[in-house]
Legacy VTK file of the C-alpha trace (Angstrom):
# vtk DataFile Version 3.0
C-alpha trace
ASCII
DATASET POLYDATA
POINTS 304 float
24.935 -0.211 4.086
26.318 -2.353 1.505
30.166 -2.091 0.754
29.831 -2.895 -2.963
32.353 -0.743 -4.815
30.033 -0.192 -7.736
27.470 1.702 -5.511
29.314 5.019 -6.064
27.029 5.845 -9.130
24.096 5.723 -6.527
25.516 8.240 -4.183
24.294 11.524 -5.910
20.631 10.493 -5.645
21.266 9.108 -2.105
22.916 12.397 -0.858
20.214 14.336 -2.380
17.521 12.379 -0.588
19.346 12.454 2.758
19.782 16.322 2.415
15.928 16.790 1.610
15.031 14.597 4.517
17.223 16.510 6.898
15.923 19.825 5.863
12.176 18.667 5.963
12.713 17.537 9.512
14.127 20.900 10.550
11.064 22.763 9.293
7.797 23.392 11.077
5.117 20.704 10.108
2.926 23.223 8.602
5.586 24.492 6.374
6.279 21.038 5.120
2.658 20.581 4.317
2.437 23.779 2.395
5.648 22.998 0.405
4.580 19.439 -0.531
0.962 20.587 -1.364
2.528 23.191 -3.810
4.953 20.476 -5.143
2.049 18.186 -5.940
0.199 20.911 -7.770
3.311 21.538 -9.859
3.656 17.792 -10.521
0.135 17.584 -11.767
0.657 20.441 -14.136
3.946 19.267 -15.599
3.835 15.478 -15.468
1.573 14.960 -18.451
2.174 11.209 -18.565
0.992 10.448 -15.189
-1.763 13.118 -15.260
-3.145 11.513 -18.384
-2.832 7.984 -17.076
-4.740 8.960 -13.799
-7.585 10.562 -15.906
-7.680 7.642 -18.153
-8.050 5.138 -15.250
-10.739 7.457 -13.781
-12.607 7.235 -17.062
-12.272 3.395 -16.891
-13.538 3.213 -13.314
-16.259 5.860 -13.163
-17.311 6.264 -16.808
-20.118 9.016 -16.988
-20.958 8.675 -13.268
-18.604 11.559 -12.570
-18.036 14.711 -14.497
-14.734 15.694 -15.954
-14.482 18.420 -13.457
-14.869 15.637 -10.574
-12.362 13.464 -12.175
-9.684 16.138 -12.516
-10.300 17.074 -8.785
-9.814 13.427 -7.923
-6.635 13.197 -9.992
-5.191 16.375 -8.299
-6.181 14.969 -4.795
-4.393 11.698 -5.783
-1.130 13.663 -6.721
-1.446 15.535 -3.386
-2.097 12.334 -1.395
1.154 10.850 -2.950
3.160 13.922 -1.968
1.764 14.181 1.570
2.535 10.345 2.018
6.088 10.936 1.077
6.312 14.050 3.544
4.718 12.166 6.415
7.045 9.281 5.884
9.992 11.495 5.922
8.805 13.045 9.206
8.346 9.661 10.977
11.542 10.121 13.150
10.267 13.459 14.267
6.838 12.282 15.284
7.430 8.580 16.155
6.435 9.321 19.886
3.017 10.536 18.719
2.124 7.727 16.270
-0.708 6.305 18.506
-2.447 9.552 18.820
-1.799 10.572 15.198
-3.234 7.218 13.689
-6.262 6.249 15.443
-7.715 2.762 14.971
-11.419 2.981 13.789
-13.581 1.522 14.937
-11.415 -1.231 16.662
-9.179 -4.098 15.891
-11.244 -6.949 17.033
-10.786 -9.024 13.824
-7.031 -9.029 14.318
-7.325 -9.630 18.019
-9.543 -12.780 17.330
-7.219 -14.017 14.690
-4.162 -13.789 17.019
-6.069 -15.198 19.939
-7.095 -18.275 17.829
-3.317 -18.720 16.755
-4.254 -18.338 13.034
-2.032 -15.384 12.118
-3.472 -12.656 9.916
-2.790 -11.351 6.474
-3.538 -7.681 6.219
-4.666 -6.622 2.676
-3.308 -3.180 2.090
-3.415 -0.972 -1.008
-1.899 2.283 -2.315
-4.422 4.253 -0.185
-4.030 7.126 2.270
-0.528 6.747 3.700
0.157 3.031 3.277
3.838 3.693 4.257
3.062 4.507 7.900
0.089 2.445 8.729
2.453 -0.488 9.885
3.773 1.905 12.618
0.360 1.795 14.243
-0.374 -1.749 13.337
2.662 -3.154 15.145
1.003 -2.167 18.476
-1.929 -4.592 18.223
0.149 -7.375 16.578
2.309 -7.633 19.745
5.438 -6.749 17.790
4.861 -9.494 15.238
4.235 -7.716 12.094
5.992 -8.226 8.746
5.405 -6.270 5.591
6.352 -7.360 2.007
8.235 -4.810 0.010
10.011 -4.621 -3.349
13.525 -3.232 -3.264
14.483 -0.062 -5.229
16.960 0.144 -7.922
19.063 2.435 -5.651
20.014 0.280 -2.684
21.386 3.225 -0.664
17.839 5.046 -0.762
16.214 1.764 -0.210
18.276 1.168 3.015
17.059 4.473 4.388
13.432 3.725 3.471
13.752 0.320 5.126
15.149 1.985 8.241
12.018 4.326 8.396
9.695 1.276 7.854
11.185 -0.482 10.696
11.318 2.458 13.108
8.681 0.797 15.311
9.839 -2.735 15.077
8.055 -3.929 12.091
9.958 -6.530 9.909
10.308 -5.974 6.129
10.338 -9.036 3.874
12.037 -8.376 0.530
9.532 -9.473 -2.155
11.789 -11.882 -4.236
11.651 -15.491 -2.955
9.635 -14.624 0.082
6.839 -17.159 -0.101
8.321 -19.624 2.319
9.191 -16.934 4.876
5.598 -15.518 4.778
4.168 -19.001 5.252
6.481 -19.654 8.347
5.562 -16.353 9.994
1.822 -16.855 9.502
2.215 -20.416 11.187
3.927 -18.673 13.975
0.916 -16.469 14.436
2.367 -13.223 12.863
0.545 -10.576 10.969
1.894 -10.053 7.367
0.850 -6.942 5.347
0.682 -7.409 1.520
-0.098 -4.778 -1.099
-2.487 -6.367 -3.551
-3.798 -3.470 -5.855
-1.071 -3.562 -8.429
-0.970 -5.206 -11.842
0.492 -8.776 -11.220
1.421 -9.922 -14.751
-0.480 -11.603 -17.468
-0.314 -15.097 -15.812
-2.149 -13.803 -12.612
-5.981 -14.250 -12.407
-7.908 -11.530 -14.026
-10.879 -10.559 -11.871
-13.307 -7.627 -11.698
-12.171 -4.201 -10.313
-14.566 -1.414 -10.895
-16.309 -3.667 -13.573
-13.128 -4.329 -15.584
-10.912 -7.446 -15.359
-7.532 -6.718 -13.836
-4.552 -8.764 -13.234
-4.608 -9.647 -9.447
-2.068 -11.309 -7.431
-3.193 -14.825 -6.220
-0.671 -14.727 -3.313
-3.018 -13.652 -0.531
-5.568 -16.291 -1.447
-2.825 -18.956 -1.647
-1.232 -18.106 1.473
-4.616 -17.844 3.500
-5.963 -21.273 1.883
-2.719 -23.015 2.937
-2.280 -21.713 6.476
-5.878 -20.845 7.585
-4.695 -17.310 8.303
-7.459 -14.593 8.678
-7.579 -12.135 5.719
-8.360 -8.654 6.998
-8.336 -5.589 4.753
-6.783 -2.419 6.293
-7.061 1.117 5.048
-5.264 4.281 6.142
-7.547 7.177 5.637
-5.993 10.657 5.971
-8.092 13.090 8.130
-5.590 16.019 7.693
-1.932 16.238 7.063
-0.154 13.953 9.694
-3.325 12.515 11.043
-5.039 9.353 10.028
-7.576 6.799 10.731
-6.585 3.155 10.516
-9.747 1.323 9.386
-9.893 -2.469 10.112
-12.429 -4.260 8.137
-14.111 -7.597 8.976
-12.247 -10.737 8.044
-13.149 -11.852 4.608
-14.373 -15.429 4.596
-12.721 -17.641 2.041
-14.346 -19.703 -0.635
-13.467 -23.401 0.047
-15.240 -25.634 -2.371
-12.459 -28.034 -2.998
-11.784 -26.690 -6.504
-8.479 -24.807 -5.748
-8.103 -22.677 -8.837
-11.901 -21.601 -8.780
-11.545 -20.811 -5.079
-8.419 -18.591 -5.836
-10.420 -16.730 -8.453
-13.444 -16.189 -6.144
-11.328 -15.120 -3.306
-9.382 -12.551 -5.447
-12.668 -11.308 -6.533
-13.825 -10.857 -2.964
-10.565 -8.923 -1.958
-10.855 -6.754 -4.906
-14.574 -5.873 -4.060
-13.541 -4.559 -0.666
-10.614 -2.479 -2.127
-13.040 -1.110 -4.704
-15.644 -0.197 -2.019
-13.038 1.978 -0.176
-11.629 3.556 -3.308
-15.213 4.561 -4.186
-15.556 6.057 -0.755
-12.275 8.023 -0.837
-11.317 8.202 -4.511
-8.688 11.100 -3.982
-6.723 8.857 -1.433
-5.915 6.139 -3.917
-2.899 5.991 -6.417
-4.577 6.492 -9.814
-1.231 6.953 -11.581
-0.612 3.269 -11.901
-1.460 1.145 -14.979
-3.839 -1.062 -13.008
-6.038 -1.773 -16.006
-3.438 -3.150 -18.374
-5.280 -5.663 -20.636
-4.397 -9.342 -20.711
-2.088 -10.000 -23.734
-2.522 -12.955 -25.955
-0.063 -15.829 -25.486
1.846 -14.823 -28.638
2.347 -11.288 -27.732
5.644 -10.148 -26.099
LINES 1 305
304 0 1 2 3 4 5 6 7 8 9 10 11 12 13 14 15 16 17 18 19 20 21 22 23 24 25 26 27 28 29 30 31 32 33 34 35 36 37 38 39 40 41 42 43 44 45 46 47 48 49 50 51 52 53 54 55 56 57 58 59 60 61 62 63 64 65 66 67 68 69 70 71 72 73 74 75 76 77 78 79 80 81 82 83 84 85 86 87 88 89 90 91 92 93 94 95 96 97 98 99 100 101 102 103 104 105 106 107 108 109 110 111 112 113 114 115 116 117 118 119 120 121 122 123 124 125 126 127 128 129 130 131 132 133 134 135 136 137 138 139 140 141 142 143 144 145 146 147 148 149 150 151 152 153 154 155 156 157 158 159 160 161 162 163 164 165 166 167 168 169 170 171 172 173 174 175 176 177 178 179 180 181 182 183 184 185 186 187 188 189 190 191 192 193 194 195 196 197 198 199 200 201 202 203 204 205 206 207 208 209 210 211 212 213 214 215 216 217 218 219 220 221 222 223 224 225 226 227 228 229 230 231 232 233 234 235 236 237 238 239 240 241 242 243 244 245 246 247 248 249 250 251 252 253 254 255 256 257 258 259 260 261 262 263 264 265 266 267 268 269 270 271 272 273 274 275 276 277 278 279 280 281 282 283 284 285 286 287 288 289 290 291 292 293 294 295 296 297 298 299 300 301 302 303
């Protein structure tokens, strides 16, 4: 933990989180599930900002193909999924010895095995889907303890230190997002697996490619890293079966466009990546995070 004397202002939030985590780990798992399910229902009712954002996003994604009742059910399920994700993550130290039985790989992990056998390394495309926080705890087993994940630090460094400890519980390495490109390339060249979230708004200078039929800002990082290193690009999705139990679904490697036109290839590859994420979100819409401004429009150059 950092010894920076200015950290005192972060201690109230940090101590509250430590107290909550300690309490949750003392309770029976079924009790934790009921508490967080109830908390998600309350959050949906009182958090008008994110409820409206989720419903607006669902309108953009599905239009008239789903009824208002269906969209509200998906939004409520998305809130519940987020709360369950947090609860399951808190309980990692309590269930770490059962991770392999609780998170089953479906159908297999042949694409990753082939990539590592060929000494290519692998980039795992992950998204805010199911429980994205704990899937690395299962993925480390078939990466032969060579798995790194990219994460953005929180404003409260004390809480972030605790989150990072949980993320690294099974031996995964966390790469802090700022100035991380060189380290990602080096690890891929050493035949590592690197997990990168790529379903968030990535700024107005990123490529805008289709997602549910609408152009969205999409990070070009995965395409750039794969094109430079030759690493396999393998989407991975954590699908919750019930509280505490999941399937880790490994997709086939996504072939890269390689026409020689670098910028056009990046756009085409980003489109291919988004297409796979969209397919899984359509399949399990209540397990994706709809409370994010994914469809922010592209501003004109003169706009702030």
